[in-house]
N, C-alpha and C positions, 0 to 999 in steps of 0.2 A: 574398742570402747563400746560400752553399752549405748544404745541409740539415743537415750534421753539424758546422757551425761555429757556436759561440756566442761572440760578442764580449764582452770586458770592457766595463763601463760607462765611457764617457768622462765625466769630471767635468763637471757642469753646475750653475751657470756654471763657466767655465774658472777655474782658480786664478789668483790675483794673483801678480805677479813675486816678491814677498817670501816667498811660501809654498813656493817651490821650494828644494831644497837646492843649495848651490854644488857644481858639478862642474867640476874643473879640466881633466880630459881630455874627449875627445869623448863626448857622451851615446850610450848604446847604442841604436841605432835599432830593435832588436828588443824593447825594453822599452816597454810601453804607458805612457800618461800617468798611470796609477794608481801608477806607480813600482815595482811588484813583478811584475806578470804579464808573462811573456815569450812572444813568438811561437814556436809549435812547428812549424808547417807552412807551406809556400808558399801553400796554399789560404787559410790564416788570414791571411797577410800581405795578400793581395789583397782578402779579404773584410772584414777588420777593421783591421789596422794601417795600411795605405796610406791608407784613407779617414780614419782618425784623424789621421794626419800632415797630410793636406790641410786638415782643419778647424783643426788647431793652427797651421799656417803662416798661414792666413787670420786667425786670432784674434790672433796675436802679431807678425805682420810685415806682411802685405800688405793687410789688410782683406778683406772678403768679396766674392767675385766676383758680379757682377750676375746676376739670373735671366734667362738667355738666352731662355727660352721666352716672355718678355714682349716681346721685341724682334722687329721685322720688318726684314729686310735686303733691299734691292734694289740693283742696280748697273747702270751704263751704261758702255760702252766706246767710245772713239774713238781708233783707232790704238794708240799706246802708253799712252794715258791711261785710267785706270780710276777712276770715281767711285762710291764705296760710300755708300749712304744708309741710315742706321739710324733706325727710327721706334720711339718708346716712347710709347704713348698718343697725345697730339696733338703731341708734340715730335719734331722731326727734326734730325739732325746728319749731316754729310758727312765722308768721309775720302777724300783724293786719293792715288792710287798710280800708279806708273810701271812698266809691264811691259816687260821686255827678254827677247826669246826668241832662242835659238840658231836657226840656219837650218834645222836638222833638225826643229824642232817643228811639227807639224801636228795637226789634229783626229784624224787616223788614227794618228799616231805621237806621242802626247803625251809630254812630258818632265817630270822632277822639277823642283821649284822651291825656291829659297832666298829667303825673304821677309826683307828686311833693314830695320832701323830705322836711319836715317841713311845716309850715303854709304859705299859699300864698293868694293872692286875687283871690278866686275862680271865682268871677263874671266876671273878665276880660276875662276868657275863656268861662264860661257858657253862657254869653250874646252873644257870637259868635258861639253858638251851638257846643261847645266842652265839653266833659266830663272832670272832674277833679278827680283824685284819689290821696289821700295823705296816707302816712304810717309813723309809729312811728320809726324813724331812730334810736333812742337811744336804742330801744329794739333789733334792728338788730346788732348794735355795739355801745358801749358807746364811747362818744367823750373823751376818756381818755386812759391811759395805762392799764386799768383794764382787757382788753380782755374779756369782758362780752357781752352777747347778742346772738341772734340766730346764727349769723355767726360763732362766736367762740365756741358755743356749738358743732357745726359740725366740725369745723376746728381748734381745739385747738392746739396751738403750731406752727401754720403756720406763716411763715415770710411774712406777708402781711400788708399793711397799712389799716387804717380805711376807706380811700376813696375807696379802692377796695371792702371792706366789704359792704359799703353802696351801691356801684354800683351793687353788687350781689343782694342786697335787692330790688332795682328797678326791676331787671330782674325776680326775683321770684314772685314779685307782678304782673308783666306782664303775667307770666305763669298762675297765678290765675285768672286774668281777662279773658284770653282766655278760661279757663275752665268753668267759671261761669257767665260771664257778656256778653251775646250775643248782648247787646245794644251798645257795643263798637266795632269799626272797628279796628282790630289789625294790619291793614296795614297803619294806621295813628296814630303814637305814638310819643308823645313828652316827654322829661324828663327835669325837671327844679329844681332849688334850688338856694339859695343865700348864698354868702360868702363861708364858708367851705362846705356848702351844694351845692353851685354852682360848687365847685371843684368836688364834688361827682357826680353831674349831668353830668359833662364833662366826667368823667370816665365811667359813665353808657352808654353814647352815644358811647364811644370808644369801649367798650367790647361787644356790642350786636348789630348786624347789623339789628335787627328788629326795632331799634329806628330810626324813620323817621327824627326827628328834635331834636337836642340837644340845650338846652337853659340855658347856665350858666349865672347867674346874680351876679354882683359884686364879681366875683371869681378871686382872685389874684394869688399869688405864689402857685405852685403845681396845679394850675388850668389854666386859660387863661391869667394870668399875666406873664410877662417875667422874667426869672432869670437874664439874662443880661439886661442892660438898666432899672434897677429896680428903679432908683431914679427920674424918669421923673415927677411923681406926687404921691400924697398920703404920707404916713408916712415912705416911703422907706422900704417896705416889701421885705425881702431877703430870700434866701435859709437858711442862718444862723439863722435869728431870727424866721423863721417859724419852723425850726427843733428844736430849743431850747424851743419854746413855745408850740409846738404840734408835737413832734417827732413821735407820733403814726399814723399820717396821711399817712405816707409812709413806705416803707420797710427799712431794715437796710442799703442797698447799697446806697440809696440816701445820707445818712449821711457821706459816704466816700468822697463826693464832697464838704463838708463844707470847707470854706476858699480856695476853688479852683474850684468854680462853672463854671469858664470859660473852664474847661475841660469837662463839660457835652457834650455828643455827640448829644444833642437835646436841644430844648427850647420849649416854649409853642406853637409856630407855628407848630412844628413837631406833637404835639398831635392833633391839629386842622386838619392838613393835612392828618393824618391817618384816620380821620372820613370821609373825602371826598370819594365819591361825595354826601354822605348823608348831609342833611341840618344842618347848624350850625348858630344859631342866638345869638349874644353876647350882653347882656345888661350891660351898665356901666353908672354910674352917674359922670358927669363932675367934681363935687365938692366932690367926695368921699374922706374923710380924711384918709382912711386906705389903700385901694388897689390902684394900679398904673393904673388908668383908661386911662391916656394918653398913657402909654406904650402899653396897650392892643389895643388901637385904631389906633395908628400911626406906630406901629412896628409889633405886633403879627398879627393883622387883615390883613394888606396888604401883609405880607409875606406868610401867609396861603392862601390868595386869589390867589396868583400866581399859587399855586398848583391846587386849585379849578378851576380856569379859564382854565388852561392847560388841565385838565381832561375833562372839559365840552366842549372843542373845538375839541374833537376827531372826526374823519371822520365817525365813526359809531354811533354818537350821533344824534338823530333826531333834526331837526331845532328848534322845539318848546321846546327843553330841553337844548339848548346851553347856557342858563344863569346859571352861577354857583350859588350854593345854600349856600352862606356864606353871612351873614349880620351883620352889626354893628348897634346897637340901642343905641345911646348916648342920654342922657336925662339930664335936669337940676336936681340938687339935689345930695344927698349923697349916703351912703352905705345902700343897701337893702331897699330903699324906696319902699313902696308897689306899687307905680305907675309903677315900673319896669315891672310888668306883663301886664298892659294895654299898656305899651310901645312896647312890643314884640308881643302882641296878633294879630294885623293885619297881621304881617309877617307870623306867624304860621298858621293863617287862609288861607293865600295865598298858603302856601306850602301844606296844607291839601286839599284845595278845589278849588284853583285857583281864589279865590275872590280878585279882584284887590284892591290895596291900593295906595294912592298918596304919602305916606310917603317914603322919600329917605333913604333906609337902607344901604347906602354907604357913608353917610355924616359924616365926622370926625371933622367938624368945632367946635370950633374955632381953632383947631390944624391943623397941616399940616403933611402929610405923611413923613417918614424919610427913603427914599430908601437907604441911605448910610448904614443903619443897616442890609440890606439884599443885599449885593453887587453881589450875584449870580443871580440877577434878569435877567441879560442879557444872562445868560447861560441856561435858561429854555429850555428843549429839543424842 
């Protein structure tokens, strides 16, 4: 903690769902969990509020991230194949990954990397001199209640959602890349995935500050889609139907907010804000029939951008860094269209290497921002 910052006390134990007041608009990210104290300075945000948000999101949505210091990670590489071995006590588990490098990548001239969960359009990034690494997410944690896969081999019985387990998989693959793939520049790391795997990519960016840019694609509820304002577009994906359809994505506590989601002390903008000031590039299809692209574009994105812009405007921020690193990449089309990767690639390239793009990554047309959904905008410190 900074010497002159005193943090408010985070309630311990955390309050139960029923004890929170219902808030129909987006909760103010600058108000602490005590419900009254407001963040005053950027220093206080980083020292107090951001850590509190991280604890809160683990308590109420993801489950608690494992203690990384207790793990040992090794890796072996054979051609494009990377095998990462994680040891916890006497138990070992493997993660298999595939490494695709652009021809320009060498040990002397390493390139940035996009780690992807599930299949993507590799060429969207390879053609822009970025490496792509994919891994078998289902072997890290099955997309079911079965609690099988590498994560559960090591953490059997843990109250955590599959999204956290998949995020952990991203991070252990990154460990393996650092150990065995010197052609990759580990200071330029993106994470991406689509739909439920986009939710996982968002969690990966949240829980590891080594991630330079987080790229959720078509990621709705429990990702970058709003719990509140859930019916603006798509099929009306809600906390309730996502929990009934795939309750294993989150921990048990999120289920206690079913039928009272307006008591949640956060929403998707809070997750995004906790990633700041690291880059967040959001892909959404305007005609997505499933997730709430409009809600993400006109409610979540601008609400999170208020935090990003405030942090970027700090007096200690160099002039050339005062542009906040949050982007919305709307495209024609629907859910998980492969074009989504080419849609975001110029923005990722700009973040990695400063290569200019003429694309407007703040354009939410044909929709309009809904500032009434984040009425605290006039109260930003």
